[in-house]
N, C-alpha and C positions, 0 to 999 in steps of 0.2 A: 846355264848359270841359275835358272830358277831350281834346277834338281838338285843342284849343289848347295844352294840354301836350304832347303829342305832337309837335306840327308846332314847337315852339319846342325841345323837346330834340332834333329833326332839326336845326333851325338851327344850333344850339351844336356838334353833331357835324360837320355841314359845315364851318361857317366857323372850328372851332378855337378858340372863344370859351371861356373858362374863367367857372363860375358860383361867386363866391364864397358858397359854401353847404356844408353837411352833406346827406350823402344816406342814408337809411336803407331799406334792403333787407328788408321782415319781410312777414307775412301777417295780423299784429296790428295795424297801423296803428300802432306805435310810433315816438316820436321818436327820431334817433340820441342814443347817448351824446355828450355834450359834447366829451370828447377824441377822437373818431373823426370822419375825415372821410367814412369809409365803414364803416358799420355793418349788417352783416347779421345778422338773427336767425331761428332755424329750429329746431324742436324735431326735426325729422325728414329735415333735407336738410345738404348742405354746399357749400363754395365748390370749385369747381371751376378750377383754372388752368388755362394752355395744357399741352397733352400734345404734345410733339415729340419726333423723333427726333434721334438724337446729330450727324447732318449736319445738321439744321435749324436745332440749336442753333447751331453753328458758323458757320452762313451769317446769324443776325443780325446785321445792321450797327450798330456803334456802340449796344452794349446799354447800359441807363442801369444806374447803382450801386444794386444790390438788387432788379434785376430777378430774377424767381422763375417757372421753368418747370420740369414734370414729363419726365424723360428715357424716354422709352417703351421704349429698347433697354435700359438700365440697372436699369429702375424702380426709380428714385430722385430725390429733389426736388435740384434745384441754383439756386445766388442766384450772381448775376453780383457779383463784388467790383472795383470799378472801380481800386482803388488798387494792385490785384495783378494786373489786366488777364487774370484768368480765372474761369471758373465753377469754384464750390466746392461739392462736394455737403454737402447737409444730413443729417449723420450720423443714424443713428434708435437710441434708447436700447435697453433691453432689455425695455423693455413692450409689450405687442401686444394688439391686440383681435382676436379669432379669431371668424370666422363659423363656427357648428356645422354639422357635417354632420347627415345623416338617416340612421343606420345601426340594425342590429338584428341580435343575435346570439341563435340560438336561439329558442325558445318558452316559456323558463321550465324546459325538459326539459336534456336532454344537450346541452353546444357540438356543432356539427356539426364535422366533419372536424379536430379537435384533434391537433398533435402536440406532445408534449413534449421539449425538447431537452436533453442533457446527462445528469448522473448524479446523482441525490439522496441522499445518504448522511447518516446522523445524526451529528451535530458537525462536519458539513465545511459550512466557509462556502462558500455561494452565489457564482458569478462572473457577471460581464455578460454572458458567451456564454451563461449557461442563459435559457431562455426557453420559452413556450408559443406556440403558434401557432394563432390562432381565425378560424373563417370568419365572416364577416360579410356582411350585403346592405347596399348602398348605394343610398338613394333619391335622396339629393343631395349633392353634395360639399360638404368642409368639414372643421372641425377636429373631433377624436374623442379620447377619452381614456377608458379602460377599467381596471377596478381590481376585486381581489379580496378576499373577507376572508383574515384571518391565521390561518393552519391548522398548528399543530405546529411554530410557530415560524419561518414563513416564507410569505411572499405572491407574487402577479405585480400587476405594472401596466405601462400602456403608454399612448402619446397620440402623436397625428400627424395630417398631413391626407390625406385622400382626394381626388382629383381627378377621378376619375370614377365613376359609378355602375356598380351592377352586383353580382356576389360577387367578394369580396377576402380576402385572409389577413392578420390583423392580427396583430401581434406582441407580446406583453407579456414583462417583463422580471423576472427571478427575482430576489427580496430576501429577506436572512436566513439563518439557520442552522438547517436541520431538527433536531429533538431526539431524535425517537424512531424507531424502524423501524417502519413501518406504512404501510398506505395512506390517504392523504388525499383527502378530497372537497372542492374549492373552488367557490365561487359567485361567478362572473365579471359585473360591473356594468358596464353604461355609463352612465357618469356626464356626459359632454358628446356633443351629438349623438345623445341616444335616451334611452331609460328602459329597454331589455330586459336581460335576463339569462338565464344559463344555467350549468350545473355541469359539470366535470370533473374527472379522479381523477388523483392520481400516488402513486408509491410509493417510500416511502424505505427503503432498505437498512443493511445493517450491514456495518462491514468487518471485524468481529471474526472470524477463522477459529476461535475456541476452542483456539487452540494456543498455550503459553506459549513456545514456540520461535521465534515471528514475533514482528515488532513491526508493526503493522498502520496503514495508511495510508489515506489517501482524496485522490483526484484527481477535483475536479467534471466534468473531461474526459474523462478516460479510464478512470475507476473506482478499484475498491480493489487495491491494492498490497501485498503482503507480502515483509518482509526478515527473514532469517534472523538469529536472535540469537546474537552470537559469545559460544562459551562457554570461550573460550581461558584458562586460567588461568596462563597463562606459563611453566607447569612441564612441560620437556621430557620428564620422565620419569613424566607422565599422558597418558593418550587421554583426549580430552572429548568429552564425547557431551551431547545435549539430549532430555529425554523430553516428548513434546506435553503431558502432563498435571502433572508435577511439576518441568520445568525440567532446568537445566544439572545435571551430574554426570560426576566424574571417576574413571578406574579406572587404577590403579597400573600402568605397563607391566609386560609379564611377564618378568623376566631370568631364569628358572630355566633352569639348563643341564642339568637331569636329573641331575646330580653330588652326592650327599648330601656329599661331602666338599669343596664347598667354597659360600662364602657369595656369595650374588648378591645385586649391587645395582645401582642407577641413578644415575650421576653427573648431578647436576641442573643441571650447568653445559652439559653437551654431549649427554646424552639417551642416553649409549652405556651398555650393561650392562658390569657387572666381575664377574668371578668369581676371589674369593680363596680358594687352599686354608686347609682348617680348620688351625689351630695344634694339634698335637697334644702338643707337648713340653710333659715333666710336669719338666722340670729336673734330671732324674735320669740320670746318666751311664750307668748300668748298664741302661738299658732300652732296646730299640728302639722309637721310637713312630708308629704308624701310623694311617691312618684306613680304618676298614672302608667299602669300595665299596658295600656293600649298605644298611648301617645307617646310616653317618656318624657312627659312635661310633669313639671313639678307642681304639685297643690299645697296650698297652704290655708287649712284650715281654721278658723278662730275657736280657740279652746272655750268650753264653758265652765265658768267659775262659778255658777251657782250652786252654794251650797246647802241650800233649802232651808236655810236659817232665816227668818225674817227679821232678826235682830241684828242682821248683818248687811254690811253693805258690799256687795261683790264685785270687785273690779280685778283687773289685771295689768301688771306692771311688764312692760315689753321686756325688761331686764332680768326680773325676778319671776313673772308668772302670776298666777292669781293672788289676790289679796282680799281679806275678809274683815273689813272695819265694822266693831260693835256699834248700835246704834245708842247714842247717849238719851235717855229719857226726861223730858221737861217738866218740872214740878208746876202744877196750876195753883194759882192764889185764890184764895176764899175770902168770903165777908169776915169769917172771924179772924182769918189773917190780918184784912186790912183794919179791922177795930183794934187788934193787938197793936199794930204798929202806931196809931193813934194815942 
């Protein structure tokens, strides 16, 4: 009977006859589904359609509408659409099934040949460029993923595909923001492609230079940098300074010209020093008013109103100054004058 079925199938294939029946291809002897002309059923095998190159696809004469092939040049699935006279790619979605690699990292101890890239600074958010490179031994190619625990606010993770066996470097990207300056120890664990683990350390630094005269910043790529605090109070009559402990302070510009007989000041608009003579005027016209250059004290010396004329009375009026009054001569009476009066 078996030979008869094979013979009949051969005849059908040779003569091009059609059998009005459904076909089931399986290993459990089940009947085809009522809705299917061909029902392929397997728990550990798939359907393999023709695998052809681009040029071989183009050489297919009069392809049927819905004809399907796998393009080995593009590694993509194509279906022929007769109404458009073209082969159209079957687009893949985001889902994928990865075949796990077989890798191992360390032996439960320190991760071999580990390189940490970038600067790790407290309160400085990590960038995508910051990473750690770990040595792994690949026994079989395929997909892999490695994660670390979260320590001090940040962690590392990575995934990918290795295409060859041997020793390779696998990169894990950094995530998060370090919290405290300290030495952190991470445990890297293979979560896909194996089950090994190992540990490595990273040092978190602090950008604070303990000076209130700088603003401290961090760059995960270049490290810490410090910008001087601007202590300018906008007053040209002060010299502005910063003390690393107490901060900004301001010292008045020294306008002292060494002359105690001037009042020294600074013009707040120009920052120029001014030296104004002390006003010693006592509003008394009878004094000469001067400033003692040694003491800066005003000296008021009575003026000399003597005009050298014995016929004047010399005096001084505080409002107008010196006065010189002519002396009036008194005529003396004689005996002759007395006799005339009699």
